[in-house]
C-alpha positions in Angstrom: -0.1 0.1 0.0 1.4 3.7 -0.7 2.5 5.4 2.2 -0.2 8.2 1.3 -3.0 5.8 1.7 -2.2 4.8 5.1 -4.7 5.8 7.7 -1.7 6.9 9.9 -1.0 9.9 8.0 -4.0 11.5 9.5 -1.7 12.0 12.8 0.6 14.2 10.7 -2.1 16.9 10.0 -2.2 20.1 11.6 -4.9 20.4 14.2 -7.2 22.5 12.3 -7.3 19.9 9.6 -8.1 17.2 11.9 -10.5 19.0 13.6 -12.1 19.7 10.3 -11.8 16.2 9.1 -13.3 14.7 12.2 -16.1 17.4 12.2 -17.0 16.1 8.7 -17.0 12.3 9.7 -19.0 13.0 12.8 -21.7 14.6 10.7 -21.9 11.4 8.5 -24.5 8.9 9.2 -23.0 5.5 10.2 -24.6 2.4 8.8 -24.7 -1.1 9.9 -23.0 -2.2 6.6 -20.0 -0.7 4.2 -21.6 1.9 2.1 -21.4 0.6 -1.9 -22.3 3.8 -3.3 -19.2 5.9 -2.0 -15.9 5.2 -1.7 -13.4 6.8 0.8 -11.9 8.8 -1.9 -15.1 9.7 -3.1 -15.8 11.0 0.2 -12.3 13.0 0.5 -13.6 15.1 -2.5 -16.9 16.0 -1.2 -14.9 17.0 2.3 -12.5 19.1 0.2 -15.1 20.8 -1.4 -17.0 21.3 1.5 -14.3 22.9 3.5 -12.5 24.6 0.8 -13.2 28.0 2.1 -12.8 27.0 5.8 -9.5 26.2 5.1 -8.3 28.4 2.8 -5.6 30.0 5.0 -4.0 26.7 6.0 -0.9 24.4 4.2 -2.5 22.8 1.2 -6.0 24.1 1.9 -8.8 21.5 2.2 -6.3 18.8 0.4 -6.0 15.7 2.1 -4.8 12.2 1.2 -7.0 9.2 0.9 -4.9 7.6 3.8 -5.6 11.2 5.9 -9.2 10.8 5.5 -9.4 7.1 6.1 -7.4 7.9 9.3 -10.0 10.2 10.2 -12.8 8.2 9.4 -11.3 5.2 11.6 -11.1 7.9 14.5 -14.6 8.6 14.2 -15.4 4.9 14.6 -16.3 3.8 11.0 -15.1 0.7 9.8 -13.0 1.2 6.7 -12.3 -1.1 3.7 -9.0 -1.8 2.0 -6.7 -1.9 5.1 -5.0 -5.4 4.5 -2.0 -5.9 6.0 -2.1 -3.3 8.5 -1.5 -4.1 12.1 
């Protein structure tokens, strides 16, 4: 797995971006099964659009890697697919 796809990349973010990601994740409805209509990659783009203005003054603006997004989802209590081989 590419390093940028690792959920641990979430920990490298500045606190303001962590908070925004967690706010986004906590505002999402949890389901009992995996969402088959949306991927983490697609949802990360929703986050980037929604928080573009709020994070415009931060490093890289609202851009996050897929791994950073997955890390936020895990932190918020979601199950994440595609984490094979992780400890």
